N, C-alpha and C positions, 0 to 999 in steps of 0.2 A: 450473570452468565448469558450465553447465547440463547436467544429466543427459539421456540420450537420452529423447525424448518419444514416447509412444505415442498417436497420434491415433485417435479412434473416432467414428463417426457418432452423432449425438445428436438426439433429438426432444423438443420441449416437451410435457410431459404435465400441467403445472399452472402457473398464474401468478396471483399475488395480491399486493395491496398490504398488507404486514403492519405498516406504521407510516407516519407521514407522510413522503412522498417516498422510501420504501424498498419495493422490489418483490422478492418472492422468486419465482424461476423454477426449476422442477424438470424435469430431463431424464431420459428413459430413454436409456441409453447402450449401444449395441450391443456385446456381448462383454465388458462390464465387470461382473464379479461380485465383485470384491474389496472389502475394507474400506479405510478411510483413517484416518490419525491426525488428531486435532484440530489445527488450524493449517495444514492442507494447502491447496494452491492448485491450480486447474485453469486451463488456457489455453483460450480459446474464440475461434473465428473469427467476426468481425463484418464489417459493411460500413459504411464511413463515407464519405458523399457518393459512393457508388458504387465506392469503392476498398476492396479487401480489406485487413483488418488483423487483429491479434490483441490481445486484452485478457486480463488475468489477474485472477481473483477467488478469494477464499476459498471453499472448499466448506463448507457447514454441514450438520449432521446430517440424514440423510434415509434412506429405505427402501433395503434392499439392491438393488443393480443400478441405482440412480439417483444422480445428482449434482444438488445444489441450491446455488444462489448467491443471496445477498441483496444487492441493488445500489441504492445511493442515486442519485437523479437529480440530478446535479451541475449547478448553474446555469451553470458555465463548463466543461461537459463537453467533452472533446476528441472526443466522438462515441461512446465506448464505452457509457456509461450510457444515452444516448438510444436506441441500437440495442437494448440489452437490454430497455428499457422498452416497445418496440413489439412484442416477441415475443408470439405468441399460441399457444394449444394447437394442436399439429400442425405448427408451424414446425420446420424442420430446420437443423442446423449441424454443426460438428465440435468435439470437445473432447479434451483430453489427460487421461490417467489422472493422478490427483492426485500431487503431490510436496510435500514438507514442508521448509520452511526456518525454521519457527517452532515447533519441537518442545518438548513438555513433557519435562523431564529424568527425571521420576519418582524423583529422588534426594532431594528435600527432605521434611522432616517436615511443613512448613506451606507453603501457597501463598496469595499475594495476587494477584488478577487485577484489572486496571484497564482499563476501556474508555471511550473517548470517542467518542460518536456512532456512526457505522457501523463503528468499530473493534471493535464488539461481535462481528463475524462470527467471527473466530478464537477469541475469548474464550468465546463461547457454547458451542462444542464442547468447549473445555477444562474449563469448569465442569461440563458433563454427565459428562465422562469421569472427573474427579476425584471428583465426588459418587457415581458408580456404584461406585468403588473404596473409598469410605469415607474419602477423604483429607481432612484438615483444610484448609479454604479459606475465603476471604472474597472477595467480588466488589464492587468499587466501579464504578458505572456512571453516567457523566455525559453529559448532552446539553443542547442549547439548550432543548428542550421535552419534556415527558413523552410527548406524542403521537408524538415522533420516536424513542422507545426501542423498537427492534425486540426481540422475544423477552422483553420485560420480564415479562409475565404468566407465561410458562413458567418463567422464572428464579425469580420470586417463589415459585411453587409448589414448585420444586425445592429452593431454598436457604433460604427463610424469612428469619430474622434474619441469615443470612450474606450477604445481599444489601443493599447500601446504594445508593440512587439519588439523583442530584443534578440537578434541573431548573433550568437557569439562569434561565428566565423566572419561576420562583417564588422567586427570590432565594437559591437553594441553591448553595453553593460547595464543591467538593472541596478539602479542606485536606490536602495531601500530607504536610506535616511532621507533622501529628497522626496521619495514617494510618500513617506509618512508625515513629512514636515507640514504640508499645507492642507491636511485632511480636516474636515469638520470634526468637532469634538465627539459627535455622536456616531462616528463611522465604526462599522464592524468589519474586520478583515477575515477572509477565508483563504487559506494557503494550502496547496497540494504540490508536491514535488519531491526531489531527492533530499536526503537528510541535511546536506550542507545548506540548501536553500532554506529549509525550515529553521535550522539553528540561527542562520543570519537574520532571517525575518523576525524571529522571536526576540533576539537580542536587540534589534533596531526598534521594535515595537516598545519594548520595556524602556529603552533609552530615551524614547520620545515622550515618556511619561504617561502613556496611555494605559488604561486598565487591561490587565491580561484576560479578564472575562470577556473582552470584546475581540479576542484573537482566537480564531478557530483554525484547526489544521488537520491534515491527514498526510501521512508519509508512506512511501513505498516500503513494503516489508523486506525487500531485497536490496535496499539502498544503503551502501556503506562507503566509507572513505577509501577502502582498499579492495582489490580483487579477491574473490573467494579462493581460499586454499584449504587443502586437507589438514585436519589436525586430529589429535586424540584426546578424549576426555575420560577421566577416571572419576568414579563416584565415591566420595569418602564413606567408609563403613561397608562398602561392597567390594568383593573380589571381582571387579569388573572394569574392563577397559574397552571403550567404544571408539571406533574410527568414524569420523565425520567427513563425508565426501564434500567436494566443492559444490555439488549440485543438490545438497540437502542441508537442512538446518540441524542445529544441535538437538532441538526438541524432537525432530523426526527421528534422528539416530537413536536417542535415548528411549523413545517409545518403541522403536523396532526391536531394541535389546530387552524390552520388558520392564524398563524402569518406570514406575508410576509417576506421572507428572500432572499437576493441575495447570490448566490453561484455558483461555477463552478467545481473545481477539486475534491472536497469531500475527499481530502487526507491531508488537513492541509498545503498546499503548496502555494495557491494563495492569501489567506487572505481576499477574498471577503465576507465570512460569519462571519468575526470577530465581536464580540460583546464586549462592555465595561462592566467590572465587577463593579457594584455599591456597592455590599456587598456580603459576603460569610461567612457561618457559619462553613464551613469545608475547608480543603486544596484543592487547584486546582491540577488536573492532566493534565499538559501541554503535549499534544500529537502532536502539530503542529510543523512545521519547519519554519514557516513564521516569528515568532517573535524571537528576540534575547533574551538572558537571562536578559540583562539590561532592555529591554522593558517590560519583564514579571514582573520585580521587581518594576519599577517606573511608568508604565502606564498599569495597569492590564487589559489585553484584552485576549480573547481566541477565537480560531476558533471553531465555534459551530459544525462543521462537524466531528471533532475528539476529541477535548479536552473536559473535563468533571470535575465534582466535586467528591470528595471522600465522598459522602453522604451529608446530611444536605440540606441547601437551598441557592440558588443563586438569587440575584436580578441583572438583566442585563439591559443595554440600547442598543437597536438595532438600534437607530438612526431614527426610524420611528415616525411620528406624529400620535398620537392616533386617531385623527379624520379621518385619511385616511385608517384606518385598518378596514377591513370587516371580522368579525369572522365567517368563514364558512369552512367546510371541503375542503381540498385541493386536494383530490383524490390520485391516485397512485403517489408516489414520487421516484426519483432516489436515490438509496442507494449504498454504496460501502462496500466491505469487508475490 
């Protein structure tokens, strides 16, 4: 489960657009003087339509005593990125001290870093840390447009020929099979980006015969194959039907309706919030990385924190006995970008 969080007052001291639709916000954090490992995250209190909520973002390298995040303005934002984008110097909020679930192992002789779009945020810190220690590395960075590549200039100066960029609008394609073919046997890969990139990289890594223990990844919690749509979810055993808006997750909607749910990561990685699909009138949009493709086909379950339906109605089984359910508002809930 999530470790104990230490919340601290934070004040915006800098805000700038560092790439197309990507804004970096730097905070002075009261009482925070420690360092953090690359790949770490911070939680930040936001306000969405006047309702308090919490979002989680990767912290990127910044000066001592500060925390900085780089946030893409998502066209289908659930409200977190829109809130971050309107922050100005002097604005105040609260943040947690960073914690890390996407850590460098420091055990490998060679490192391959792969970033897709805003997935560069944890990879950027990893590249700087590895380069500072003189470790062999290569970074593959893909995005739809070159103007959307945050930190590209800094990384080019830092890595030189060890950086390869791929701009989709220039006809450049990242060939994962070729990328893995000539790697030393002791290479460890770290991947962050949209779900399609992760799925392709994982499949290519396995096909190359490399051990999956040397493949580390992180995926966006809002990364799906289809645009977000409204849908309705009914809980088996309860006289309850819940509408899920495009700007919220199924887990959020169920919690707001008072349905008790177990959860932790809220990124589709731990599987604690998984629910069984009893019936569905529309296709599912699997956004988790917990279930394999075979499990998705033969034992239909989804992680309520990220996966959803493409409209229509779902009937789910949460595993709770209806007599134990108290239907009452749950108050402010943790949410993630």
